[in-house]
C-alpha angles and dihedrals in degrees: 000000000000118000111252094019125098121230121236089253091055092050091049092048090051091050092050091049093050092050091047091051093049095047095047091046091054092046092050093048091049091049092052091049090047090057090053091047091049090051091053093047095044096047095042093230112165139172122029094344092055092045089050092052091049091047090050090048091051091049093048090046091053092048092048091049094051090045090053093047094051093043095053094045094047091049090051091049092050091050091047091052091050089052099246 
């Protein structure tokens, strides 16, 4: 292996990890939003309050998804730098 160049295996592993991070981030964001939606439907909240809960759920879902994406990719980078 040349110094400074990534092997095919390393590139494939990086691609798999990126896809894994994206998929799990989307699933987590959808799950958080689903909880907010279930709360609105179960409690019967409507109007501005219901819209506020759904907006908050979407915002929390987006934040959770980005957090998951960054966490997985940083963990992968740390493992790659250690040589695992």
